C-alpha positions as CSV (number, residue, x, y, z in Angstrom):
1,X,-18.8,-13.7,-3.3
2,X,-16.2,-15.1,-4.9
3,X,-16.0,-13.6,-7.7
4,X,-16.2,-10.0,-6.5
5,X,-13.3,-11.3,-3.5
6,X,-11.3,-12.9,-6.2
7,X,-11.7,-9.3,-8.5
8,X,-10.6,-7.2,-5.2
9,X,-7.2,-9.4,-4.8
10,X,-6.9,-8.7,-9.2
11,X,-7.0,-5.1,-8.7
12,X,-5.1,-5.1,-5.7
13,X,-2.4,-6.6,-7.1
14,X,-2.4,-4.2,-10.6
15,X,-2.3,-1.1,-8.6
16,X,1.4,-2.2,-7.8
17,X,1.4,-1.4,-11.9
18,X,4.1,1.7,-12.0
19,X,2.1,3.2,-14.7
20,X,-1.2,5.7,-14.6
21,X,-3.1,3.6,-16.7
22,X,-2.3,0.2,-14.7
23,X,-3.7,2.1,-11.3
24,X,-6.4,3.5,-12.5
25,X,-7.6,-0.3,-13.7
26,X,-6.3,-2.0,-10.6
27,X,-8.6,0.8,-8.8
28,X,-11.5,-0.2,-11.2
29,X,-11.1,-3.3,-10.6
30,X,-11.0,-3.1,-6.9
31,X,-14.3,-1.1,-6.9
32,X,-16.4,-3.3,-8.9
33,X,-15.1,-6.4,-7.0
34,X,-16.0,-4.6,-3.5
35,X,-19.3,-3.7,-4.9
36,X,-20.3,-7.0,-5.6
37,X,-19.0,-9.1,-3.4
38,X,-20.7,-6.4,-0.6
39,X,-24.1,-6.1,-2.7
40,X,-23.0,-10.7,-2.7
41,X,-22.9,-10.9,0.9
42,X,-25.4,-8.7,2.4
43,X,-28.1,-10.3,-0.1
44,X,-26.7,-13.4,1.1
45,X,-27.3,-12.6,5.0
46,X,-30.5,-11.7,4.3
47,X,-31.7,-14.9,2.5
48,X,-29.8,-17.6,4.8
49,X,-31.1,-16.2,8.2
50,X,-33.6,-18.9,9.5
51,X,-35.2,-16.3,11.8
52,X,-34.4,-12.5,13.1
53,X,-33.5,-11.6,9.3
54,X,-33.5,-8.0,10.5
55,X,-30.9,-8.5,13.2
56,X,-28.9,-10.8,11.1
57,X,-28.7,-7.7,8.9
58,X,-27.9,-5.5,11.5
59,X,-25.2,-7.7,12.4
60,X,-23.4,-8.3,8.9
61,X,-23.3,-4.3,8.8
62,X,-22.0,-3.8,12.2
63,X,-19.4,-6.3,11.6
64,X,-18.4,-4.7,8.0
65,X,-17.9,-0.9,9.4
66,X,-16.0,-2.3,12.3
67,X,-13.8,-3.8,9.6
68,X,-13.0,-0.5,7.6
69,X,-12.6,1.4,10.2
70,X,-10.3,-1.2,11.6
71,X,-8.5,-1.7,8.6
72,X,-6.3,1.7,8.7
73,X,-4.8,0.2,12.0
74,X,-4.3,-3.0,10.5
75,X,-2.5,-2.0,7.4
76,X,-0.6,1.0,9.3
77,X,2.4,-1.6,9.8
78,X,2.6,-2.7,6.6
79,X,2.8,0.6,5.0
80,X,5.4,2.2,7.9
81,X,7.5,-0.8,6.7
82,X,6.9,-1.3,2.8
83,X,5.2,1.8,1.6
84,X,2.3,0.6,-1.3
85,X,3.7,-2.8,-1.8
86,X,3.5,-3.5,1.9
87,X,-0.1,-2.5,2.1
88,X,-0.9,-4.5,-1.1
89,X,0.8,-7.4,0.9
90,X,-1.9,-6.9,4.1
91,X,-4.5,-6.6,2.0
92,X,-4.4,-9.0,-0.1
93,X,-3.8,-11.5,3.3
94,X,-6.7,-10.1,4.3
95,X,-8.9,-10.7,1.1
96,X,-7.6,-14.7,0.8
97,X,-8.9,-15.3,4.3
98,X,-12.3,-13.3,3.0
99,X,-12.1,-16.1,0.0
100,X,-11.6,-19.2,2.2
101,X,-14.9,-18.1,4.6
102,X,-16.7,-17.4,1.0
103,X,-15.9,-20.6,-0.2
104,X,-16.8,-22.3,2.8
105,X,-20.0,-20.6,3.4
106,X,-20.6,-21.8,-0.4
107,X,-20.0,-25.3,-0.2
108,X,-21.7,-25.4,3.0
109,X,-25.2,-23.6,1.2
110,X,-24.8,-25.8,-1.6
111,X,-26.7,-29.2,-1.5
112,X,-24.4,-32.3,-1.6
113,X,-25.0,-35.3,-4.0
């Protein structure tokens, strides 16, 4: 999840490029990072749920779709203030929180020696 989220952050920052190739590279990194993070998170929920795995998976998917639906509302003020660079700031801020949560989950799941 951390690698996928880091790739999403990198890809989002690369979309600030003024070249078409740079923008396409950023969007490609975003696609790869997104699917890596989402697949890993979905698998992690199923593997770590102690009971009612189907309910845990359904709750994850509900949160996923709710977050995706509300993303436009979150990013709209950033767009109004600064255009695409503002959207990048708003998106990266959410991704940094996501990265922090993924690190927290990783630390809790990793056995301490």
